N, C-alpha and C positions, 0 to 999 in steps of 0.2 A: 865600282860594283862589278861583279863578274858578268860576262856575257850570258844572255839568256835567249831562248827561242822567241823570235818576234811574235807578238800577239796583237790582235786587232784592238785598237783603242775604241772603247764602247761609247764614250761620250764625244760627240762632234759638234762643233759650232755650226749651226745651220744659218742663222741670220743675225746680223749685228746692225742695229739701226743707228748709223753714225749721227744722223741728224738729231736723234733722241736717245743717244747711248746712255745718258745718265738716268734714264727712267725705266727702260724695259729691254730685256734680252730673252730670246726664246731658244730652248735646246730641245731637239728630238732625241729621246733616249728610249731604251727598252723598258719594259714594265717592271723589271727587277734589276737592282744594282747591288753589287757586292761592295764590301768595305775597301777603300783605297782605289776606287774606280775613278778615272778622270772623266768628268762630265763635260768639260769644255773650258775655253778661255774667254775672259772678258778684257777688253782694252780699257784698263783703269786710267791711263794717262789722258784719254779723251775727256774724262769727267773731272779728275783732280790729279794733277801731276805731283803736287807736294803732299800727298797723303802719307801721314805718319802712322795711322792706325787703320787696319783693315779687319773687318769682322763680318760675321754672317748671323742673320736673325734665326737661322735653323741650325741647331747643334749637330745635325747629321751631315752638314756640308762645311768644308774648310776652303778658304780662299787664300792663295799664296800671293806674294808680292808681284809676281809676273801676271797675275790675273787668272791662274789655273784654279779650277773648281774641282775638288775631290770629295768623295764620300768618306766619312769617318766611321760609318757602320752600314750594315746592310739596309737598303731602302727599297720598299715596295710601293709602286704607284697604283694602288688599288682603285683610286678614283680617276685614273687616266690623266690627272693633272695635278701639279704641285707647284707652289709659289713660295719663294723666300726672297729676302732683301740683302744686298751687299751694302754695308755702310763704310764710307770713306771719311776720315776725320783729319783735319789739319789743326793740331792743337795750338800752334803758335798763332795762326791767323783766325782761329775759331771758325773754321769753315767745315761744313758737313754736307756730303753728297750721298745720295742713295740710288742704287741700281736695282731694279726689280727683275728677278730671274724667274721665268716660267718654264717648267719641265712638262713636256707633252709626250705622251706615249706614242711610239712609232711601231706599227704592227710589223713592218718589214724587219726592223731591227730586233723586235721581240722574237720573231720566227728564226732569224739568223742566230740569235743567242741560243735558242733551244737546239738548233742543228749542231752548233759548235759544242754545246755541252754533251750532246749524244755522241759526237765524234771523240771527244776527250775521254769518254769512258772506256774506249778501246785502248788496250795497252800498246804502246809503241815506244820505240827507243828514242830517248831525248838526252841531251846533255844536262848533267846535274847542275843545279844552281847553288851558288854559295849562300849559306845562311848563317849569320853570326849567332853565337850562343847568347842567352840573356846576360846582360851586364849587371854587376852588383855594385852598389854604392853604399858606404857605411853611413848609418844615421848619425847626424850631428858631427859629420866629418870636419876636421880642423883645417883641411886644405893641403897645400896652397891652392887658391882659386885664381883663375879658372882651372878646374880639375878635369883632365881628359878621361873620358869614359870609354869610348870605342871609336873605331875608324871604319868607314865604308868606302868601297871603291867600285868604279865601273870602267870597263874597257872601252866603251863607246862614248861615254859622256864625260864632261869636264866640270860642269857646274852642279853643286849639290845644295839642296834645301831640305828642311825637315818640318814636320808638323807632329806635335806630341800631345797626348792626353793623359790625365792622371786619374787614378781610381782610389777611393778612400773617403773617409768622413769629411775631409776638407775640400771636396770636389767643387763646392760652391765658391771657393776662393780661386782667383785666377793665378795660376803658376807661371805667367808669362815672364819670359826672360830667365827662366831657370836653366834651360839648355839652349845651345846654339851649335851650328855646324859650319866649318870653314868651307866656303864655296869651292875652293880649288883643291883641298886635300881630302875632304870628307871626314875630318876629325870632329867628334862630338865632345863638347865640353859642358861641365856643370859650373854655374856661376856662383853658387852658394850652397850652404848645408841644407839638408832636407830632414824634416821630422816624419818618421815612419808612421806615427800615429795619425798624421794628417794625410800623407801621400804614401801608401804602402808600395805602390809600383807605378811605373809610367810606361806608356806605349808610344814609341816614336816611329813615325812613317817618314822614310827617307825617299826623296825624289832626285833623280839624276837627269840632266838635260844637256843638250848641246848648246854652244854659244848662241845659236839662232832661236833657242827656245823649244826645240823638239825633244821629246822624252822617248827614247828608244826602248826603254825597259819598264817593266811593271814596278811600282813603288815597293820598297823593302820595309817590312815591319820589324822593329827591334824593340825588345822589352828591357827595361831597366828596373831591377828590384832593389828596394831599400833594405839593407841589412839592419835588423833590430839591435838597438843598444839598450841596456838595462838602465834607462834613464827615468823610469817611473816607479815610485814606491807603491806598494799595495795600500788600499784604503778600505775601511769598513763601510758596509752599505747603510749603517745607521750610526748616528752619533752616540746614542745610548741604547743598549739592549735591556729590556725589562722582562723578567720572568717571575713566575710564582710556583711554589712547591709546598704541599702540606707538611706540617710539622710531623716529626716521628716517621718520616718516609724511610723506606729501606734503602741501603746502598745499591747503586746501580739504576735508580729511578732517573729517567731523563728529565732534565729541567728545561732545556731549550738548545738552540743552535745559533752560533754567531757566524756571520758570513763576511767575506772580504773579496775585493776584485783588484786586478792589475791590468793597466792599459797596454802593457808590453805585448809582444807577439805571443799568441796562445801556444800551448803545448811545448813550451821551452822552459829552461830553468828560470828565465826571467819572470815567469808567471806561476811557478811551482811554489805554493804558499804553505806555511806551517804556523800553527797557533800554540800559544802557551799562556799560563796565568802568571802574571808578574807579581801581583800582590793581592791580599784579601783584607778587607776591613769589615768587622774588627779582626785584629791579628791574633786569632786564637787558633785552635786546632783546625787544620784545613777541612772545610766542610764539603768542597766540590772538586771535581776533576774535569779536565778539558782534553778532548781528543785532538791530537796535534794535526791530523790531516783533515778531519771533517768539521771540526769546530763545535762538536756536541758537548754540552755541559751536563754532567750527571752528579747524583748525590754520592758523596764519599763517606761522610760521617753518619752513623746511625742515630745520633743524638741531636737532631734538629729540634730545639725547644723554642717556640715563639715567645714564651714568657721570659726567656733569657736573652735571645737575640731575635729581633723581628725582621731585620733586613741585613743582607750581605751585599757589599760592593766589591766587584772584582775588576782589576786592571788587567786587560788582555792585550797581548802583542801578536801581530801577524808579520811574518818576514818571508820575502821571496828567496830565490836561489835555493829552494829546498831547506830553508832555515839555516843556511850557512852564515857564519858571522859576517862575511862581507856582503851579504844580501841587504837590500833595502827593507826597512821595517816601519810599522805604524802601530800605535797603541789605541785601544778603545776601552769603553766602560760597559760593564754588565751589572745591573742591579737585580738582585734576587730577593723577593719578598716571601717570608715564611707565612703561609696561611694557617689560621687557627683551627684546631680540632678540639673536640670536647674531651680533653684529657685531664681536666680539673673538675671535680664534683663540687656543687654548691654546698655550703654549710651555713646553718643558722647562727646569727650573732648571739642569740640567747637560747638556752635550752628549755626555758619555761617563761610563760606569760600569764598575766591575770587581768581580767576585765569584768565589767558588769553591764547589765541591760535590764530594763523594765519588762515585766511580762506583757505579752500581747503586742509588743512592738514588732513591726514588720518592715523589711527592706531598709534596715538601718545598719551603718558601719559601726562596728564595736572595737576593732583592733587592726593594727598594721604590723606586719612582721617583715624582717629584712634578712638577707643572706649575703655571704661573701663568696665570690667566684673569680678566680684568677684568669679565666679565659677572656678573649677580646670582648669588650663591652659592646652590647648591641648585636652581637653575632648569635646565631642559634645555639652555640655552645655555652653561652653565658646567660641567656634568657631563662628565667626561673619559671617553673610550672609547679604550682602548689596543689596539694590534695589533702582532704581530711580522711585519714585511714582508720580512725576509731572514734566512737562517741557520737556519731551523726547518723544513727540508724533511721531516725524519723525524718531525715533530710531538712532539719530546721536551720542548718547553717550552710553557707556557701563561701568559698574563698576564690578570689581571682587575682590576676597579676596586673600591677600598674606598669604599663610599658615605658613610662618615662623614668620611674625610679627603681623598677625591678622589685618592688615590694609586694608582699601578699596582703590583700584586703579581705578581712573576715567580716561577713555580714550575716544578719538574721533574716531569713526569707520566710519563716513560718513562726507565728507567735508562740512564745514560750509560756508555760503555765507554772506559776509559782507553787500552786497547790500540788501539782504533779511532781515537780523536781525543783529544789531550791538552788541547785548547783549542777552545772554541766562541765564535764572534763573532755576536752578534745585533744587528739594527737594529730599533728600536721607533719607531712613529709614534703620534700622538695626534690625536683629533678630539673633537667634542662630540656629544651625543645629537641636538640640534637642528641642522638644516642651517645652514651659514654664510651670512649675509646681508651683502652688501657695502654699507657705509655710503655715502651720497652724497658725492661729491667725495673718495673714497679709492681706494687701489690694492689690487689683489688680493694676498693674503698667501700665502706658501709654507708648506706643511704642515711642522710642527715634528717633527724626528726626533732620536733619541739612540742611541748605540752602546753595547752591553753586551758586555764580555769575560768569558766564563765559563771558569775554569780547572778541569779535571777532575783530581781527586786519585786516585792509584793505591791500590787495596785488594786484598789477597789474597782471591780469590774462587774459588768452586767451579766444577766443569765446567759447560759451557753447551752445550745441544743446538742444533744448527743444521740446520734450523729448529726452533723450540720446539714447533711443531705440524706433524706429518708424517702423511701418509696412505699406507697400503699397501693393495693389492687382493689378495685371495686368491680362487682359483676354487673353486667348490663341488665340482669334480671332483678337486681336489688330494688326493693320498694323505697319510696320516699321516707327519709328518716332512718335509714339503715346505718348502723355504726360500722365504719370500715377500719377503725383503729385509733390509737392515741399517739400524739407527737408532743413529748415533754421536754422541757428545759430545766437545767439545774443552776443553782447559785454556786459559783465556784468557792465562795467563802464558806458556805454551810454544807454543801454537798447534797442538798435536797431541793425539792420543787415547791416548798411551802411559800405562800404569798406571791406566787407568780401568776400573772394574767396573760392570756393568749388572745391574739387578734390576727386576722388576715388582712394584709395590706389591701386597700381599695383598688378597684379596677382589674381584679383578677377573676378567676373562675367563679361564676355565679351559681354553680350547682353543688358547691361544697361549702360547709360551714364547720367551724371549730368551737367547741365549748370554751367559754372564757375562763373558767376555773379549772375544769378537769383536763382540758386539752384533747377531748374526744372529738374525732372527725366524723361527721355525718353527712349524708346526702340530703339535699333540700329540694331536688327535682328528680323526675324520672330520667334515668340514664338511657340515652339512645345515641349510638355511634353515627347515626345518619343525620343528625340535626346539629346545626349551628357550630359552636365551638367544639362540640364533642366529636366532630368528624376526624379530628387529629388523633383521637383515642387516648390522649393524655393531657395533663395540665400541670405546669410547675407553679407552685404557690409559695410566696414568701410569707412566712409566719413570724410574727413579732411576739417576743416574750418580755414582759415588763415586771421588774421587781418592786419592792416597797419604796426604794429610794428613787424610782423613776428611771433607772438605768435599763437600757434596752439591748436585747440580743436578738439576732435573726437566724432563721434556719430555712432551708428549702425543702418543701414537701412536694413530692411528685406523685400525683394520683393517676393511675393507669386504669382505663376502663377495659375490662376483659370481656370479650364476647361470650354470650351464652345462647342456649337453645330456646329462644323466646318465640319463635314462629314454627308452626307446623306446616307441612307441605300441602299445597292446594292444587287441584286440577282446574285450570282456568276455563277451558271449554267443556261444557257439560252437555250440550245438545248435539246429537249426531243422527244421520240418516244412513241406513244399511239397506242396500238393494238385495235382490234375490241371489246375486252371486256371492253374498255373504263375505265380502271383503273385510278383513279385520280392521278395527278402529284403533287408531294410535292415540293413547292417552299420555299426556305430558304434564308433569307437576312442577311447581316452582316453590322454592323456599327462600325466605328473606335472610336466613342466617348465612354465616360464612361456610366455607367448604367442609370444615371439620365437623359441622353440625347438620349438614344437609345430605348430599348424595353419598352413597347410592340409596335410592328409594325402594321400598318394598310395597307392592300392591296386592290387595286381596279383596274378593267380593264378600261383603259382610253378611248378606242374607243367604242362609243355607239353601233355601229352595232355588234361588236364582243362581247360586254357585254350582248347582248340578246341571244348569242349562247353559251357563256362560263360563268361559275359561279365559285366563289371563296368561299371556306369553311374554317373556322378558325380551325387550329390544336392546336397551342399553341401561346405564346407571340411572337415567332420568325418565325413560319412557317405556311403555309396555303396549302390547296389542290385546284388544278385547274382541272376542269372537264367540259365536254360539258353539256349543259342544256337538250338537246334532241338529236334526230337523225340528224347527220350532215354527209355530203359526205366525203369520204376519200380524203385526200390531205394534203398539208402543210399550216399551219396557222401561221401567225406572229401576236402575241398578245402583245400590249403595256400594261405593268403592272406598276402602280404607287405604291411605298412603302413609307409611311410616318412614321417618328419616333415619340418619345414621345412628343417632342416640336413642331411638325408640319413640320419639314423640310423633303422634299420629293425628290425622284428621280425616273426617269422612266427607266424601263428595258424592252427591246424587247425580248419576249419569243417566240421561234420558236418550234411549235409542229407538228410533222409529224404523222398525223392520218392515220395509215396504216392498210391494210387488212391482218393482221398477227395474229399468236397465241402468239409468243414470240417476243420481240423487236429485237432479233438478226436477224430475217428474213428480217428486213427492214433496217438493219445497212448499206447495200450496197447503199442505196438511199441517196444521198448527199443532205443536206439542202441548199436550194437556199438562198443566201444572201439577206437580206431584202432591201438592198440598190441598187440591180441590176435592171436596167430598159432596155427594149427592144427598139432597134432603128427601123427606118422605113424599112430599107433593111432586117433586121432580120424577121420582121413581114411578108414582102412580100415573103421571101424565104419559111416561114412556110406555107403560103397559097398555093403557087405553089406546094410544096411537097404533101400537102393534096389532091389537085386536081389530081395529077398524080397517087396517091395511089387509089383514087376512080375510075379512069378509068381502072386501072388494075383489080380491083375487079369486075367491071361490065363485062369486057371482059371474065374473068374466069367463071362467073356464066352463061353467054350466051353459052359458049362452052359446059359446063357441061350439060345444059338442052337439047341441041339438039343432042348430040353425045352419051350419055350413054344408056345402055340397060335397059329397064324397067323390073322389077322383079315382077312377079305375087304374089299376097297374097296367102298364104297357106290356108288350110282348117280351121286352128284354129284362123285365123285372124278375128277379130271383126270389124264391121263397125261403123263409127261415134264415134271413140275414143275421139276426141276432140270436145266438144260441147260448142258452144258460147252461153252464157246466158246474159240476160240483166244485166247491172250494175246499182245498185240503188244509190251508193255513192262511191266517190273515197276512196281507201284504203291507209293505211300507207305504205310508202316505206320500204321494208325489204332488208337490206344489208346483204346477206349471200352468201358465195361462194358455198354452197352446192346446192342452188336452181338454176335450169337451166333457164336462162332468155329467154323469148320468144320475143327476139328482134333480128333484123338483125345486128349483130355485127361481127367484124373480128374474135372473139374468137370461138363462137359456135352458130349455128342456128338450131332450130327444125322446121321441115316443114311437113305438111300432105297434100298429093296430091291425089285427088280422080279422077279416070279415068274410066268412064263408070260405071259398076256395082261393080267394085272392087276399093279398096282404098289402097294406099301404103303410107309408112312413110319414111321420109328422115331425116337424122341427119348429119349435116356437122360436121366433126371432129374438135375438139378443145381441150382446156386444161381441166383438171379435170377429172371426171368420164365420160366415153363414152361407147357406146354400144360395141365398139371393145374390151374394157377391160373385158366386161361381157362375150362376146362370145369366145374370144381368150385367156383369162387368162392373158392379159397384153402383150402377145408377138405378137398378130396380130392387125394390124391397118387398118383404112379404106383405106389406100393406098396399102394394100397388095393384092396380086393376088390369086384368088381362082381357084381351079380346078373343072371343071364341070364333068358330068357323062361320057363324051367322052374323058376325059383327056385333054381337051383344056383349056387353061387359060381363065378365065372370069373376067373382071374388075368389082370390087364392085361398085354398083350403089347408095350407101348410103341409100338403102331402106331395111327395116328389117321386119320380120314377127311379128305377134302380140305377140307370146310367147317371142320373144327377147325383144320386147318393154316392156312386162309385167315384165319380170325378172329384167329389168334395173330400171323401175320406181317404182315398188311396194314398196321396202324397203325405198326408198327415199321419196316417197309421204307420206308413213306412218310417217316418222320422221317429215316431214314438217307439216302434220296435227296435230301431237302432239305439235309442237311448236306453231302452230296457236291457240291452245286452252289455251295458257298462256298469261297473260297480262304482263305489264312492270315489275311488282313485282314478276314475276315467279309464280304466283298463277293461278289456273284453272279459266277460265271464262265460264260463262253459255251461252254466246252468240254464241259460236262456236260449232263445231261438237262434238257429244257425242258418247261414245262407248256403244253399247248395250250388253246385256247379251249373252253369248254363247248359241246357239240354237241346236247344234249338229254337227256331222261330215260333212264336205263338200262333195260335189258331185264330182265324177271323170270326169264329163262332162264339167267342167269348167264353163264359164259364161252362164246363162240361162236368161239373162235379156231380157225383152220384147222389149227393145229398140234396140236390135241387128238388123243389116241390112241383116242378112242371110235369104235366101229363105227357104220356108218350105220343099223343096225337098232336100236341101243340108245337108246331114249328121245329121238328127234328130233322128236317131235310138237310141241314148244314152238316149233319154227321157224315153224309156221303162224300163230302169234299175234304175230309180230314186227311192228313198225311199218313203214310203206312204205319208209323210207330204209334199212332193214336187210334187206329181202327179197332184193335182188340178191346181197348177200354170202352170205345163207343158201342161196340156190339154188346158188351156186358151190360152197359147202362140201358140199352134199348130192350133187352130181354127182361130186365127187372121192371 
């Protein structure tokens, strides 16, 4: 080997346990070792001197005969420790020894390795080292053996050893003894021939050492490549290739691809394959072509007919060396099946058939027809599909396909009538499930048809209803016994209904009956869709028809109950209370008929006199509002209201309205409504008149006693004269019904009276309901009938006369409210025809009223006029002068 720059040996023996050398050895190494690195040496003789076989349990390490341990590939000690075993065997003595080698990472050596690697990256001048080119050895070489492959030399060493490894699919086999090196000369020899398919190449590591065992140089790596020899014939990937192609396929249609392989060296002539068709069976016109390079089989002939040839067998050859005659070859088989297409139309075996069947037979087979089809049996192209194209307008016949025999089965599905037709002629056509495909260079075929003559045999049969299902409509308003129609049957032999009896099968509708002789259908109960079985609105009845011979026929009669306008609308609630706010009353009617006979409802007041006082306003299709047209007196009103439905049927309902002087209806609920049908007799009227006369006499007597016996009460100083002034009336006013206004009429409830005596005037108020002067004066605890105490402590009877201030405190707030109400019209808007409020002109006077119309004398308490404000002095002076 050529001299090289000295390098530091990375693997050093640290410790050798002589006493236990056959069990354990420890080496301190860097964390990363390159391939071919000397790890250390082990003294093998101490364990077994006659060792014939030396091996390592770890393939990344190789042990030489002198005990040197080298790495065969890059090794990384990621877990900081690695262990493997050296096995020594003496085959003759059957002795085996093991040495355990532990590799421990040394941090100092790891750092030194990194420093050296960093230094080596700097370019520096060194002597080039000799490196041999890869050697080539011919596969299956004939020798002579041993065959010299290469020679390595070293200037400093004299002993040579090698370690080699193989790459290839046969790496699991031990190539030991295949190569060796002469220790003195460095010549490398091969001991036998090599199969390239098993070992494509070898990597030999050469070691040079001095006689004392020192290795001054780094091991030399030498590659030996095995040159390929065309010793392998190509072979097909399948023993038999199977393909399918439809018949009548066009030329160029791809059928499939055949593939072959060669174990020789790729991308050489030894693996350059070519294909060809050797033979075709049957040996007729070539039907297929084969691409020589790709192995693709395609259609060549345009006339692939499955009915002539269903399967083709091709013998195919594959040859290496680009198809040259001296190349190695292999043959294979390809089977191509021709798939069926519907290129043959089915045809009937007979063009005419004749059969017979009894009348009224149903679901019976009467004939089988067969066809001929050359397509593949059982395929969609040969499965027959039959149809009746003529003579079956009434759908009495049906034809189906028997899947087992491919025959057509003709059946009668609807009973035939001999009297209607004694013979039926049918035309049957046939097709296939798959659509017809016209073959190349052929003409279009005509659809095959066959004629079937069916003779109908006469049979004595029972009556027949025409139609067998009949519908009748009955109105819900029909009376009991109403005829709704006839349902008749005929004798097919005679064509009439004579001598036929009719019955309804038991357990059916119990509200319909049929006349036994005439077949007339009548109702036997009132029809009501809201009761029992009639809720469904219809009933299906099986009617029996029996002829003289006892033969029976049946028919189905459907009776449908049609709704009618049998109910008139009614107002359910008839009694109402209306307070003085005259809130409209909502009237709602109900109708038991269906929607088409009910809403919308039309309301109107029947009585013309009441119609002028009451009006009806529409709310929706079902309800209206009832309200008075104007001012009406309080009382109970009975109003007849007519309600009409959609079809004009109407009903009258008496509505009783209690028009009450109340705020809420509960105040008048104690008042009972007088029945509208109650009338007063003569004696009742006479008793009422006598009672009224007696009451009038009692009132006259009380008023007379009160006017003569009571004490007059003088008017105080602040009483004004002429408080009530009678003015001319230009027109009659509207009657105002309000309980807050004090009526000026002599009634039993309350009377206001003003009595003028001499120069003074007194005011009287007869006590009654509502607000009275007693409530103003006494806070509600003192009444007009209470006893007052005078200045002397004697009780004084109240004389119903009050001072002006008492009258003013009672009437002022109420008159103001009434004046405000008078200023509003019916729509609650201010009217310009009534009293108006003037602007505020200043603070009122402490003197009270200074009206010039006062009845006071000038000398009576007029000193307060001196204290008036300036703006009232002129008016006061005028009043004093008068």
